[in-house]
N, CA and C atoms as an extended XYZ file, in Angstrom:
582
Properties=species:S:1:pos:R:3:atomname:S:1:resname:S:1:resid:I:1 pbc="F F F"
N       195.979       21.318      148.438 N   ILE     1
C       197.276       20.653      148.335 CA  ILE     1
C       197.230       19.318      149.087 C   ILE     1
N       196.612       19.325      150.270 N   VAL     2
C       196.490       18.068      151.027 CA  VAL     2
C       195.684       17.049      150.227 C   VAL     2
N       194.596       17.515      149.611 N   GLY     3
C       193.788       16.624      148.764 CA  GLY     3
C       194.598       16.050      147.607 C   GLY     3
N       195.408       16.885      147.007 N   TYR     4
C       196.264       16.448      145.901 CA  TYR     4
C       197.234       15.357      146.378 C   TYR     4
N       197.870       15.588      147.533 N   PHE     5
C       198.800       14.593      148.075 CA  PHE     5
C       198.066       13.288      148.390 C   PHE     5
N       196.869       13.389      148.934 N   VAL     6
C       196.097       12.183      149.280 CA  VAL     6
C       195.750       11.397      148.015 C   VAL     6
N       195.348       12.111      146.956 N   VAL     7
C       195.013       11.426      145.699 CA  VAL     7
C       196.238       10.721      145.119 C   VAL     7
N       197.379       11.417      145.111 N   VAL     8
C       198.604       10.807      144.577 CA  VAL     8
C       198.984        9.564      145.360 C   VAL     8
N       198.911        9.643      146.701 N   LEU     9
C       199.217        8.474      147.521 CA  LEU     9
C       198.195        7.362      147.296 C   LEU     9
N       196.942        7.709      147.161 N   ALA    10
C       195.906        6.688      146.914 CA  ALA    10
C       196.154        5.971      145.592 C   ALA    10
N       196.493        6.729      144.543 N   ILE    11
C       196.794        6.114      143.246 CA  ILE    11
C       197.980        5.174      143.386 C   ILE    11
N       199.015        5.635      144.087 N   GLY    12
C       200.192        4.791      144.293 CA  GLY    12
C       199.883        3.512      145.031 C   GLY    12
N       199.010        3.594      146.023 N   PHE    13
C       198.695        2.403      146.811 CA  PHE    13
C       197.735        1.480      146.055 C   PHE    13
N       196.836        2.053      145.260 N   ILE    14
C       195.924        1.226      144.464 CA  ILE    14
C       196.695        0.464      143.392 C   ILE    14
N       197.680        1.136      142.803 N   ALA    15
C       198.485        0.504      141.757 CA  ALA    15
C       199.623       -0.331      142.313 C   ALA    15
N       199.565       -0.612      143.591 N   ARG    16
C       200.697       -1.256      144.286 CA  ARG    16
C       201.114       -2.568      143.609 C   ARG    16
N       202.335       -2.883      143.867 N   THR    17
C       202.920       -4.132      143.390 CA  THR    17
C       203.009       -5.064      144.586 C   THR    17
N       202.732       -6.309      144.366 N   ARG    18
C       202.779       -7.284      145.451 CA  ARG    18
C       204.176       -7.357      146.073 C   ARG    18
N       204.224       -7.612      147.378 N   TRP    19
C       205.496       -7.620      148.115 CA  TRP    19
C       206.493       -8.611      147.529 C   TRP    19
N       206.013       -9.766      147.134 N   ARG    20
C       206.919      -10.803      146.624 CA  ARG    20
C       206.960      -10.810      145.092 C   ARG    20
N       206.742       -9.690      144.496 N   SER    21
C       206.759       -9.626      143.036 CA  SER    21
C       208.175       -9.724      142.516 C   SER    21
N       208.275       -9.976      141.246 N   THR    22
C       209.594      -10.089      140.607 CA  THR    22
C       210.157       -8.695      140.345 C   THR    22
N       211.473       -8.576      140.161 N   PRO    23
C       212.046       -7.274      139.799 CA  PRO    23
C       211.432       -6.739      138.494 C   PRO    23
N       211.117       -7.632      137.569 N   GLU    24
C       210.509       -7.203      136.310 CA  GLU    24
C       209.146       -6.547      136.561 C   GLU    24
N       208.384       -7.078      137.486 N   GLU    25
C       207.079       -6.503      137.823 CA  GLU    25
C       207.248       -5.160      138.522 C   GLU    25
N       208.169       -5.101      139.487 N   TYR    26
C       208.324       -3.891      140.286 CA  TYR    26
C       208.957       -2.747      139.479 C   TYR    26
N       210.067       -3.036      138.805 N   PHE    27
C       210.818       -1.979      138.121 CA  PHE    27
C       210.305       -1.683      136.718 C   PHE    27
N       209.615       -2.626      136.074 N   LEU    28
C       209.171       -2.424      134.696 CA  LEU    28
C       207.662       -2.572      134.532 C   LEU    28
N       206.944       -2.611      135.639 N   ALA    29
C       205.477       -2.773      135.614 CA  ALA    29
C       205.087       -4.001      134.786 C   ALA    29
N       205.889       -5.071      134.913 N   GLY    30
C       205.601       -6.285      134.190 CA  GLY    30
C       205.690       -6.131      132.688 C   GLY    30
N       206.366       -5.088      132.238 N   ARG    31
C       206.479       -4.743      130.803 CA  ARG    31
C       205.114       -4.575      130.159 C   ARG    31
N       204.126       -4.170      130.961 N   GLY    32
C       202.765       -4.091      130.458 CA  GLY    32
C       202.224       -2.685      130.213 C   GLY    32
N       203.059       -1.661      130.321 N   LEU    33
C       202.546       -0.300      130.085 CA  LEU    33
C       202.391       -0.102      128.584 C   LEU    33
N       201.204        0.311      128.193 N   LYS    34
C       200.928        0.509      126.765 CA  LYS    34
C       200.043        1.739      126.584 C   LYS    34
N       199.981        2.201      125.354 N   GLY    35
C       199.057        3.238      124.973 CA  GLY    35
C       199.147        4.522      125.777 C   GLY    35
N       197.976        4.943      126.261 N   PHE    36
C       197.854        6.245      126.920 CA  PHE    36
C       198.662        6.333      128.211 C   PHE    36
N       198.704        5.254      128.977 N   ILE    37
C       199.451        5.279      130.242 CA  ILE    37
C       200.954        5.377      129.968 C   ILE    37
N       201.442        4.674      128.943 N   LEU    38
C       202.861        4.769      128.584 CA  LEU    38
C       203.183        6.172      128.079 C   LEU    38
N       202.345        6.707      127.223 N   LEU    39
C       202.551        8.064      126.730 CA  LEU    39
C       202.541        9.064      127.867 C   LEU    39
N       201.612        8.890      128.807 N   GLY    40
C       201.509        9.806      129.951 CA  GLY    40
C       202.740        9.798      130.821 C   GLY    40
N       203.262        8.623      131.132 N   THR    41
C       204.439        8.570      131.999 CA  THR    41
C       205.697        9.024      131.284 C   THR    41
N       205.801        8.776      129.982 N   MET    42
C       206.958        9.272      129.215 CA  MET    42
C       206.901       10.796      129.111 C   MET    42
N       205.728       11.342      128.901 N   ALA    43
C       205.591       12.802      128.843 CA  ALA    43
C       205.930       13.422      130.178 C   ALA    43
N       205.471       12.805      131.255 N   ALA    44
C       205.762       13.342      132.598 CA  ALA    44
C       207.259       13.290      132.886 C   ALA    44
N       207.911       12.261      132.394 N   THR    45
C       209.360       12.151      132.592 CA  THR    45
C       210.097       13.260      131.853 C   THR    45
N       209.618       13.587      130.672 N   ASN    46
C       210.291       14.604      129.859 CA  ASN    46
C       209.872       16.028      130.230 C   ASN    46
N       208.618       16.213      130.564 N   PHE    47
C       208.130       17.559      130.897 CA  PHE    47
C       208.011       17.642      132.414 C   PHE    47
N       209.116       17.946      133.030 N   SER    48
C       209.191       17.922      134.491 CA  SER    48
C       209.378       19.339      135.015 C   SER    48
N       209.957       19.437      136.174 N   ALA    49
C       210.218       20.760      136.788 CA  ALA    49
C       211.090       21.621      135.868 C   ALA    49
N       211.980       20.982      135.123 N   PHE    50
C       212.801       21.766      134.188 CA  PHE    50
C       211.909       22.478      133.183 C   PHE    50
N       210.927       21.774      132.651 N   THR    51
C       210.056       22.376      131.648 CA  THR    51
C       209.200       23.486      132.245 C   THR    51
N       208.602       23.194      133.406 N   VAL    52
C       207.675       24.150      134.011 CA  VAL    52
C       208.398       25.393      134.497 C   VAL    52
N       209.548       25.221      135.162 N   PHE    53
C       210.254       26.356      135.743 CA  PHE    53
C       211.460       26.776      134.908 C   PHE    53
N       212.316       25.824      134.562 N   GLY    54
C       213.560       26.154      133.871 CA  GLY    54
C       213.350       26.672      132.468 C   GLY    54
N       212.583       25.928      131.662 N   ALA    55
C       212.386       26.323      130.266 CA  ALA    55
C       211.554       27.604      130.162 C   ALA    55
N       210.530       27.712      130.995 N   SER    56
C       209.728       28.936      130.922 CA  SER    56
C       210.552       30.133      131.387 C   SER    56
N       211.371       29.964      132.419 N   GLY    57
C       212.241       31.057      132.879 CA  GLY    57
C       213.259       31.444      131.822 C   GLY    57
N       213.869       30.428      131.204 N   ALA    58
C       214.854       30.704      130.156 CA  ALA    58
C       214.167       31.357      128.954 C   ALA    58
N       212.953       30.932      128.659 N   GLY    59
C       212.210       31.559      127.561 CA  GLY    59
C       211.885       33.016      127.855 C   GLY    59
N       211.550       33.294      129.096 N   TYR    60
C       211.280       34.670      129.499 CA  TYR    60
C       212.562       35.519      129.402 C   TYR    60
N       213.689       34.931      129.848 N   ARG    61
C       214.959       35.647      129.833 CA  ARG    61
C       215.483       35.847      128.412 C   ARG    61
N       215.414       34.778      127.567 N   ASP    62
C       216.046       34.824      126.244 CA  ASP    62
C       215.068       35.109      125.113 C   ASP    62
N       213.785       35.064      125.378 N   GLY    63
C       212.810       35.281      124.324 CA  GLY    63
C       212.511       34.029      123.536 C   GLY    63
N       211.836       34.222      122.415 N   TYR    64
C       211.382       33.085      121.595 CA  TYR    64
C       212.546       32.254      121.061 C   TYR    64
N       213.723       32.804      121.013 N   ALA    65
C       214.885       32.068      120.472 CA  ALA    65
C       215.198       30.830      121.295 C   ALA    65
N       214.785       30.782      122.557 N   PHE    66
C       215.084       29.632      123.386 CA  PHE    66
C       214.207       28.429      123.064 C   PHE    66
N       213.001       28.647      122.631 N   PHE    67
C       212.036       27.545      122.514 CA  PHE    67
C       212.347       26.519      121.417 C   PHE    67
N       212.994       26.882      120.300 N   PRO    68
C       213.402       25.823      119.364 CA  PRO    68
C       214.357       24.803      119.974 C   PRO    68
N       215.180       25.252      120.937 N   VAL    69
C       216.100       24.324      121.621 CA  VAL    69
C       215.290       23.259      122.356 C   VAL    69
N       214.248       23.691      123.057 N   VAL    70
C       213.398       22.744      123.777 CA  VAL    70
C       212.686       21.806      122.794 C   VAL    70
N       212.186       22.380      121.715 N   GLY    71
C       211.502       21.567      120.701 CA  GLY    71
C       212.434       20.550      120.064 C   GLY    71
N       213.656       20.977      119.758 N   PHE    72
C       214.640       20.047      119.186 CA  PHE    72
C       214.957       18.934      120.172 C   PHE    72
N       215.185       19.291      121.420 N   GLY    73
C       215.513       18.271      122.433 CA  GLY    73
C       214.403       17.265      122.602 C   GLY    73
N       213.162       17.753      122.647 N   THR    74
C       212.026       16.846      122.803 CA  THR    74
C       211.861       15.975      121.559 C   THR    74
N       212.012       16.561      120.387 N   GLY    75
C       211.897       15.794      119.151 CA  GLY    75
C       212.997       14.743      119.035 C   GLY    75
N       214.214       15.125      119.386 N   PHE    76
C       215.336       14.193      119.332 CA  PHE    76
C       215.117       13.049      120.308 C   PHE    76
N       214.600       13.345      121.494 N   MET    77
C       214.330       12.307      122.474 CA  MET    77
C       213.265       11.348      121.960 C   MET    77
N       212.202       11.897      121.360 N   ALA    78
C       211.151       11.026      120.811 CA  ALA    78
C       211.700       10.143      119.705 C   ALA    78
N       212.552       10.703      118.865 N   LEU    79
C       213.139        9.925      117.763 CA  LEU    79
C       214.021        8.800      118.304 C   LEU    79
N       214.823        9.076      119.312 N   THR    80
C       215.659        8.010      119.876 CA  THR    80
C       214.822        6.959      120.575 C   THR    80
N       213.719        7.359      121.235 N   PHE    81
C       212.829        6.358      121.822 CA  PHE    81
C       212.299        5.431      120.726 C   PHE    81
N       211.918        6.028      119.602 N   TRP    82
C       211.337        5.239      118.514 CA  TRP    82
C       212.381        4.341      117.857 C   TRP    82
N       213.556        4.908      117.524 N   LEU    83
C       214.555        4.142      116.805 CA  LEU    83
C       215.317        3.157      117.696 C   LEU    83
N       215.727        3.592      118.867 N   LEU    84
C       216.530        2.738      119.743 CA  LEU    84
C       215.693        2.059      120.824 C   LEU    84
N       214.750        2.790      121.384 N   GLY    85
C       213.976        2.284      122.501 CA  GLY    85
C       213.248        0.992      122.213 C   GLY    85
N       212.641        0.912      121.036 N   ARG    86
C       211.904       -0.312      120.695 CA  ARG    86
C       212.834       -1.519      120.601 C   ARG    86
N       214.012       -1.326      119.987 N   LYS    87
C       214.975       -2.435      119.870 CA  LYS    87
C       215.496       -2.827      121.250 C   LYS    87
N       215.780       -1.849      122.090 N   ILE    88
C       216.261       -2.127      123.439 CA  ILE    88
C       215.178       -2.854      124.248 C   ILE    88
N       213.942       -2.400      124.101 N   TRP    89
C       212.829       -3.052      124.803 CA  TRP    89
C       212.688       -4.514      124.375 C   TRP    89
N       212.746       -4.759      123.056 N   GLU    90
C       212.603       -6.122      122.565 CA  GLU    90
C       213.744       -7.012      123.042 C   GLU    90
N       214.959       -6.501      122.998 N   LYS    91
C       216.129       -7.267      123.463 CA  LYS    91
C       216.007       -7.567      124.967 C   LYS    91
N       215.662       -6.553      125.741 N   GLY    92
C       215.484       -6.748      127.178 CA  GLY    92
C       214.422       -7.748      127.494 C   GLY    92
N       213.320       -7.682      126.785 N   LYS    93
C       212.213       -8.622      127.023 CA  LYS    93
C       212.623      -10.056      126.659 C   LYS    93
N       213.259      -10.208      125.514 N   SER    94
C       213.621      -11.557      125.090 CA  SER    94
C       214.668      -12.202      126.011 C   SER    94
N       215.518      -11.386      126.618 N   LEU    95
C       216.547      -11.930      127.499 CA  LEU    95
C       216.201      -11.831      128.980 C   LEU    95
N       215.043      -11.218      129.304 N   GLY    96
C       214.619      -11.084      130.681 CA  GLY    96
C       215.451      -10.088      131.471 C   GLY    96
N       215.953       -9.047      130.795 N   LEU    97
C       216.795       -8.048      131.448 CA  LEU    97
C       215.921       -6.966      132.076 C   LEU    97
N       216.373       -6.408      133.191 N   VAL    98
C       215.625       -5.391      133.892 CA  VAL    98
C       216.294       -4.015      133.784 C   VAL    98
N       217.595       -3.951      133.892 N   THR    99
C       218.287       -2.665      133.911 CA  THR    99
C       219.111       -2.458      132.652 C   THR    99
N       219.365       -1.185      132.294 N   PRO   100
C       220.242       -0.925      131.158 CA  PRO   100
C       221.654       -1.485      131.368 C   PRO   100
N       222.147       -1.461      132.586 N   ALA   101
C       223.476       -2.016      132.857 CA  ALA   101
C       223.537       -3.515      132.547 C   ALA   101
N       222.441       -4.226      132.821 N   GLU   102
C       222.403       -5.651      132.457 CA  GLU   102
C       222.509       -5.817      130.953 C   GLU   102
N       221.861       -4.943      130.198 N   LEU   103
C       221.920       -5.004      128.745 CA  LEU   103
C       223.350       -4.789      128.262 C   LEU   103
N       224.049       -3.824      128.862 N   VAL   104
C       225.448       -3.566      128.477 CA  VAL   104
C       226.296       -4.801      128.779 C   VAL   104
N       226.077       -5.461      129.905 N   THR   105
C       226.816       -6.671      130.240 CA  THR   105
C       226.584       -7.765      129.200 C   THR   105
N       225.326       -7.950      128.821 N   VAL   106
C       225.001       -9.005      127.852 CA  VAL   106
C       225.556       -8.675      126.476 C   VAL   106
N       225.413       -7.436      126.033 N   LEU   107
C       225.858       -7.066      124.696 CA  LEU   107
C       227.369       -7.077      124.539 C   LEU   107
N       228.083       -6.613      125.573 N   TYR   108
C       229.519       -6.445      125.435 CA  TYR   108
C       230.329       -7.414      126.296 C   TYR   108
N       229.664       -8.173      127.155 N   GLY   109
C       230.354       -9.144      127.982 CA  GLY   109
C       231.414       -8.540      128.891 C   GLY   109
N       231.176       -7.324      129.321 N   ASN   110
C       232.180       -6.623      130.119 CA  ASN   110
C       231.490       -6.009      131.340 C   ASN   110
N       231.760       -6.569      132.519 N   ARG   111
C       231.127       -6.089      133.747 CA  ARG   111
C       231.663       -4.711      134.148 C   ARG   111
N       232.905       -4.400      133.800 N   TYR   112
C       233.471       -3.085      134.125 CA  TYR   112
C       232.769       -1.994      133.313 C   TYR   112
N       232.505       -2.268      132.039 N   LEU   113
C       231.772       -1.321      131.200 CA  LEU   113
C       230.348       -1.157      131.732 C   LEU   113
N       229.767       -2.244      132.165 N   SER   114
C       228.421       -2.189      132.744 CA  SER   114
C       228.414       -1.345      134.010 C   SER   114
N       229.409       -1.508      134.857 N   PHE   115
C       229.535       -0.714      136.078 CA  PHE   115
C       229.707        0.760      135.726 C   PHE   115
N       230.549        1.068      134.757 N   LEU   116
C       230.775        2.442      134.335 CA  LEU   116
C       229.476        3.055      133.796 C   LEU   116
N       228.750        2.288      132.995 N   PHE   117
C       227.475        2.751      132.450 CA  PHE   117
C       226.485        3.069      133.579 C   PHE   117
N       226.377        2.168      134.551 N   ALA   118
C       225.484        2.373      135.681 CA  ALA   118
C       225.893        3.593      136.481 C   ALA   118
N       227.193        3.770      136.689 N   LEU   119
C       227.697        4.920      137.433 CA  LEU   119
C       227.345        6.238      136.724 C   LEU   119
N       227.552        6.290      135.411 N   VAL   120
C       227.206        7.495      134.658 CA  VAL   120
C       225.709        7.780      134.748 C   VAL   120
N       224.888        6.755      134.628 N   MET   121
C       223.445        6.949      134.748 CA  MET   121
C       223.065        7.499      136.120 C   MET   121
N       223.674        6.955      137.171 N   ILE   122
C       223.361        7.409      138.509 CA  ILE   122
C       223.808        8.852      138.716 C   ILE   122
N       225.015        9.166      138.303 N   VAL   123
C       225.568       10.513      138.501 CA  VAL   123
C       224.739       11.571      137.785 C   VAL   123
N       224.235       11.247      136.601 N   PHE   124
C       223.480       12.243      135.853 CA  PHE   124
C       221.971       12.195      136.094 C   PHE   124
N       221.480       11.108      136.682 N   THR   125
C       220.044       11.004      136.939 CA  THR   125
C       219.676       11.578      138.301 C   THR   125
N       220.505       11.391      139.301 N   ILE   126
C       220.158       11.850      140.655 CA  ILE   126
C       219.904       13.366      140.698 C   ILE   126
N       220.751       14.214      140.091 N   PRO   127
C       220.437       15.644      140.118 CA  PRO   127
C       219.103       15.977      139.419 C   PRO   127
N       218.828       15.279      138.324 N   TYR   128
C       217.573       15.521      137.611 CA  TYR   128
C       216.375       15.130      138.482 C   TYR   128
N       216.480       13.994      139.159 N   ILE   129
C       215.401       13.555      140.052 CA  ILE   129
C       215.270       14.516      141.225 C   ILE   129
N       216.397       14.982      141.753 N   ALA   130
C       216.365       15.883      142.913 CA  ALA   130
C       215.714       17.219      142.568 C   ALA   130
N       215.769       17.628      141.308 N   LEU   131
C       215.148       18.882      140.905 CA  LEU   131
C       213.634       18.893      141.118 C   LEU   131
N       213.012       17.730      141.013 N   GLN   132
C       211.545       17.680      141.085 CA  GLN   132
C       211.037       18.107      142.454 C   GLN   132
N       211.456       17.467      143.551 N   PRO   133
C       210.974       17.925      144.851 CA  PRO   133
C       211.519       19.304      145.228 C   PRO   133
N       212.706       19.651      144.720 N   MET   134
C       213.217       21.001      144.993 CA  MET   134
C       212.283       22.055      144.401 C   MET   134
N       211.841       21.828      143.171 N   ALA   135
C       210.918       22.766      142.539 CA  ALA   135
C       209.597       22.804      143.273 C   ALA   135
N       209.101       21.610      143.670 N   GLY   136
C       207.875       21.570      144.452 CA  GLY   136
C       208.013       22.298      145.769 C   GLY   136
N       209.188       22.216      146.392 N   GLY   137
C       209.454       22.941      147.637 CA  GLY   137
C       209.350       24.439      147.426 C   GLY   137
N       209.870       24.926      146.288 N   TYR   138
C       209.764       26.354      145.989 CA  TYR   138
C       208.311       26.770      145.793 C   TYR   138
N       207.538       25.909      145.130 N   VAL   139
C       206.121       26.220      144.920 CA  VAL   139
C       205.402       26.324      146.268 C   VAL   139
N       205.645       25.350      147.155 N   LEU   140
C       204.989       25.382      148.465 CA  LEU   140
C       205.433       26.593      149.282 C   LEU   140
N       206.683       27.011      149.105 N   THR   141
C       207.173       28.205      149.797 CA  THR   141
C       206.422       29.440      149.309 C   THR   141
N       206.310       29.574      147.993 N   GLU   142
C       205.658       30.763      147.413 CA  GLU   142
C       204.150       30.787      147.671 C   GLU   142
N       203.508       29.636      147.624 N   LEU   143
C       202.064       29.589      147.814 CA  LEU   143
C       201.648       29.685      149.273 C   LEU   143
N       202.369       28.989      150.153 N   PHE   144
C       201.914       28.859      151.532 CA  PHE   144
C       202.910       29.293      152.592 C   PHE   144
N       204.093       29.728      152.172 N   GLY   145
C       205.099       30.150      153.123 CA  GLY   145
C       205.770       29.002      153.875 C   GLY   145
N       205.595       27.784      153.388 N   ILE   146
C       206.251       26.618      154.003 CA  ILE   146
C       207.748       26.728      153.703 C   ILE   146
N       208.602       26.540      154.669 N   PRO   147
C       210.045       26.579      154.379 CA  PRO   147
C       210.408       25.606      153.250 C   PRO   147
N       211.295       26.047      152.388 N   HIS   148
C       211.650       25.258      151.208 CA  HIS   148
C       212.101       23.838      151.539 C   HIS   148
N       212.957       23.704      152.540 N   VAL   149
C       213.474       22.372      152.896 CA  VAL   149
C       212.327       21.474      153.361 C   VAL   149
N       211.421       22.018      154.131 N   LEU   150
C       210.281       21.231      154.619 CA  LEU   150
C       209.378       20.819      153.459 C   LEU   150
N       209.082       21.745      152.550 N   GLY   151
C       208.249       21.434      151.399 CA  GLY   151
C       208.873       20.398      150.502 C   GLY   151
N       210.166       20.549      150.204 N   ALA   152
C       210.875       19.567      149.357 CA  ALA   152
C       210.937       18.220      150.066 C   ALA   152
N       211.132       18.238      151.384 N   GLY   153
C       211.159       16.977      152.157 CA  GLY   153
C       209.802       16.280      152.141 C   GLY   153
N       208.728       17.047      152.282 N   LEU   154
C       207.377       16.476      152.239 CA  LEU   154
C       207.104       15.840      150.879 C   LEU   154
N       207.437       16.541      149.824 N   ILE   155
C       207.210       15.989      148.480 CA  ILE   155
C       208.065       14.753      148.269 C   ILE   155
N       209.318       14.773      148.725 N   SER   156
C       210.191       13.581      148.611 CA  SER   156
C       209.600       12.404      149.350 C   SER   156
N       209.081       12.640      150.546 N   LEU   157
C       208.481       11.575      151.343 CA  LEU   157
C       207.298       10.944      150.611 C   LEU   157
N       206.446       11.784      150.042 N   ILE   158
C       205.277       11.263      149.327 CA  ILE   158
C       205.711       10.443      148.110 C   ILE   158
N       206.698       10.938      147.380 N   ILE   159
C       207.211       10.198      146.221 CA  ILE   159
C       207.774        8.844      146.662 C   ILE   159
N       208.582        8.868      147.718 N   VAL   160
C       209.180        7.613      148.208 CA  VAL   160
C       208.096        6.629      148.628 C   VAL   160
N       207.039        7.111      149.292 N   LEU   161
C       205.973        6.220      149.737 CA  LEU   161
C       205.285        5.509      148.568 C   LEU   161
N       204.887        6.285      147.556 N   TYR   162
C       204.157        5.598      146.488 CA  TYR   162
C       205.091        4.793      145.569 C   TYR   162
N       206.352        5.188      145.429 N   VAL   163
C       207.276        4.395      144.621 CA  VAL   163
C       207.629        3.088      145.329 C   VAL   163
N       207.915        3.133      146.629 N   PHE   164
C       208.234        1.914      147.352 CA  PHE   164
C       207.037        0.974      147.377 C   PHE   164
N       205.858        1.521      147.492 N   LYS   165
C       204.662        0.677      147.569 CA  LYS   165
C       204.298        0.077      146.221 C   LYS   165
N       204.418        0.870      145.151 N   GLY   166
C       203.868        0.427      143.881 CA  GLY   166
C       204.834        0.269      142.722 C   GLY   166
N       206.082        0.623      142.894 N   GLY   167
C       207.022        0.464      141.785 CA  GLY   167
C       206.660        1.336      140.598 C   GLY   167
N       207.086        0.884      139.431 N   LEU   168
C       206.885        1.673      138.221 CA  LEU   168
C       205.405        1.830      137.878 C   LEU   168
N       204.586        0.835      138.187 N   ARG   169
C       203.159        0.957      137.900 CA  ARG   169
C       202.552        2.161      138.642 C   ARG   169
N       202.915        2.332      139.914 N   ALA   170
C       202.416        3.488      140.681 CA  ALA   170
C       202.954        4.782      140.106 C   ALA   170
N       204.225        4.787      139.694 N   VAL   171
C       204.806        5.987      139.088 CA  VAL   171
C       204.042        6.357      137.804 C   VAL   171
N       203.779        5.356      136.981 N   ALA   172
C       203.092        5.625      135.702 CA  ALA   172
C       201.696        6.195      135.922 C   ALA   172
N       200.937        5.619      136.844 N   TRP   173
C       199.574        6.109      137.069 CA  TRP   173
C       199.560        7.478      137.751 C   TRP   173
N       200.488        7.721      138.670 N   THR   174
C       200.536        9.067      139.272 CA  THR   174
C       201.016       10.085      138.238 C   THR   174
N       201.943        9.694      137.361 N   ASP   175
C       202.378       10.589      136.288 CA  ASP   175
C       201.183       10.977      135.401 C   ASP   175
N       200.383        9.969      135.047 N   LEU   176
C       199.218       10.246      134.184 CA  LEU   176
C       198.250       11.196      134.889 C   LEU   176
N       197.965       10.929      136.155 N   PHE   177
C       197.061       11.816      136.912 CA  PHE   177
C       197.602       13.245      136.940 C   PHE   177
N       198.883       13.388      137.279 N   GLN   178
C       199.469       14.720      137.385 CA  GLN   178
C       199.518       15.423      136.033 C   GLN   178
N       199.780       14.675      134.975 N   GLY   179
C       199.799       15.256      133.636 CA  GLY   179
C       198.421       15.751      133.225 C   GLY   179
N       197.393       14.942      133.490 N   LEU   180
C       196.032       15.359      133.162 CA  LEU   180
C       195.602       16.567      133.998 C   LEU   180
N       196.024       16.576      135.262 N   LEU   181
C       195.729       17.712      136.125 CA  LEU   181
C       196.386       18.987      135.586 C   LEU   181
N       197.657       18.877      135.173 N   MET   182
C       198.356       20.050      134.639 CA  MET   182
C       197.708       20.553      133.354 C   MET   182
N       197.316       19.642      132.478 N   VAL   183
C       196.652       20.061      131.242 CA  VAL   183
C       195.323       20.728      131.562 C   VAL   183
N       194.576       20.149      132.491 N   GLY   184
C       193.303       20.745      132.903 CA  GLY   184
C       193.485       22.130      133.494 C   GLY   184
N       194.508       22.289      134.336 N   LEU   185
C       194.772       23.611      134.918 CA  LEU   185
C       195.262       24.607      133.858 C   LEU   185
N       196.030       24.117      132.905 N   MET   186
C       196.514       24.994      131.831 CA  MET   186
C       195.339       25.493      130.988 C   MET   186
N       194.422       24.608      130.654 N   VAL   187
C       193.249       25.010      129.878 CA  VAL   187
C       192.390       25.975      130.700 C   VAL   187
N       192.226       25.671      131.982 N   SER   188
C       191.455       26.582      132.855 CA  SER   188
C       192.082       27.961      132.927 C   SER   188
N       193.406       28.016      133.072 N   ALA   189
C       194.107       29.302      133.119 CA  ALA   189
C       193.930       30.069      131.809 C   ALA   189
N       194.012       29.347      130.708 N   LEU   190
C       193.833       29.998      129.401 CA  LEU   190
C       192.425       30.584      129.285 C   LEU   190
N       191.424       29.811      129.711 N   LEU   191
C       190.042       30.297      129.654 CA  LEU   191
C       189.842       31.486      130.590 C   LEU   191
N       190.433       31.438      131.786 N   MET   192
C       190.283       32.560      132.714 CA  MET   192
C       190.955       33.828      132.183 C   MET   192
N       192.131       33.672      131.572 N   VAL   193
C       192.825       34.823      131.003 CA  VAL   193
C       192.037       35.368      129.825 C   VAL   193
N       191.516       34.495      128.991 N   ALA   194
C       190.740       34.933      127.824 CA  ALA   194
C       189.478       35.628      128.288 C   ALA   194
């Protein structure tokens, strides 16, 4: 586990963003994420603690009937990324916009609507983000007996360190590493069970 944390921090620091970088570089990785790295970070965003713990638990509780819901949600998300995401990306790039709230301001010319949009995003994103270290805290509790609050706090600290140091570029590369690690462990588990 210590080795894992060290690797994640190392990736975050290697992918660091310069201190005097622009908001576009820090928050959007200079709009340069493409191909495998973009796919990896988008997959990590969608397949998070909810997928590993929540969906598998709900699947165990409700049976196979639960899994089409997850498939539909993932498919719908991919479709909206394809249909809307590309247009939003192009508009943001052409106008030099960084946040979705800025896009709302430009499109509708209404700062109150932009504020409301940002508020809704914050209110619904913070619990989702908080679930990640909470789930990690439960894992550390079950594996090593570390108190949940301490484990979740440790994971939060590591995330904060590499995000503050490297911005979205660090997030994308650590997402890719963690995704590849999870796939590798999943294949290993399948082989061991077989």
